[in-house]
Phi, psi and omega in degrees: 000142183288136179093357178245134179278137180280132179284148179295143180285139180238129178278113182294338181285345181248104180290151179297144182246162175288162180297328181296329182291341181269358182291130179232116181297339179295334180278354183235040179292144178236156176284171179299320179297320178292322176298314180296321178294319178294319178296319179298320180295314182291321177295320180298314181291318181293312179293326177298317177297321177296317181294322178298314179295323180296318179297321179297316182284347174281348175294128185306319182294340179264311183295325179295326177293325179296312179298320181296315182290333173291322181276350185301316176301326177293318179299320179296316180294320178295318181295322179292336176263015176059044176237153181294137180279087183207142174246158186243167172220147187247351179235148184301322184266008186295315181294318181294317180293325176294322177298316178297317180296319179296320179294320180293316181293319179294319179295319178295326179290315183287318182274359181303311178302321179294318179292322176295324178295319178294321176296322179295320179296328179283321185276327188297333181295338180257014182250147174281161181305321180294321178291323175298321182298321179299317182292311183291339182274319188256343178295315176300321178296321178297317180294319180296316178297321178298316180293324177296318178297316179296315180296319180297319178294312188294316188269343184234301189290314186297310177300321180294318181292316180294320179297321179293312182298312182293320178295326178291324182290334181256027184272354181253107182290149178276122181242086178233125185229191183298336182294343177240024172096006179253151179125147182282144176297158180294140176087358180262118181276143178288157176284133182251119175258142177293136179257116184243145178293331178216172179291143176294157185294306182226077181290146178283149177303134183094354179290143179229134179205165178251124176274110183292336181285313182269346181069040182232147171270119186248143180232129178269114179277314176205182182299118180078006182241114185235156171231146183235149173238104181288146178272145170262184178278168180273004181266180181284349177236140177218139185283136169234096188261126179270153184295315184295316182293320179293317181298316179297321179296316182294316180296319177298319179292322178298316178294319181296316180292319179298319179286325179295330180281004173274006184304319179301322179290328176295316178297317179297319180294321179298323180284317183293324179287331180104008179288320181233153174255157183297319179295324178293323177294323178292321180289336183268020184301315184298316180293317181295318179298321179295318179295319179296325176296318178295318179298317179296321178292328178286323180286314181235097183283062181217100188295328188283316189241292189297318182296315179293325180293336176266326185295313182295317174298325178295321178295317178295323178293325176297316178294324177294325176296319177296318179295321179294322177292328178290326177287332182240080182295156179296132181275148177285146179298134182288148180289148180290143178289000000 
């Protein structure tokens, strides 16, 4: 009809889509120089965030707390075995290098989300909406599983494992008596040191006492200047744990537990790609449980505590992976345009 504007035709068979669904990386191609410039920008921002966090953790009041909290499970295990809560070092630069390592790991942990975000901004420009959806959907779950694994190790497995190991090492009492030349002569009284629950407020120079809380023999050299003599166990073996070896062990276990807790996503990926079927994963439970037991024994070589503490969560994570794959069935390949 004359004087009336015709409305645009809409195909009812094609429902409206979000703007994100129309994104096509082919329409946003960049030259090699533009790619390098974008990469340089993202690297600059990501490394810059890491350096800022590293400088913060290099502050003594901050970095010392990190080292202390890493060593705290060891201190708890030593105290439960009635040993002084103290670690040793055998090289002059060992404490300083451990401090640097703690600052770097802490900075990478805190600045990790920012660095991942910069990497995502660089990679996302070349991904289709469906590929973006996979990353945004499963990356948060991966981070959550990693944090659960690290937390589970730090608060449960590590103190239990350290207490078992240290307690096992001091399980053989030393039996040496006068028949082999040991023992005090008759009539000689032993030296008696005062046993105090805590350090005295203002000890005089030359004072000697035993701190029952820390299990150390303390000597006051001058005002505010003390020396300590840590006690060992009464058995033929006593632990002397160095800071560097303990720190490396803890960091390795934290990474191992964090990666081991990614098992549900591995199971989901095997199903989504088409390598395994859900029914095949269910039928292979016995074999998988046996393999998980070997993996747990390799990560935590402690059959009584640590291995079992890791094996049972891995089994539950495997079942959670099967359940997750059942909720997200494998998609059929889309037809070519």
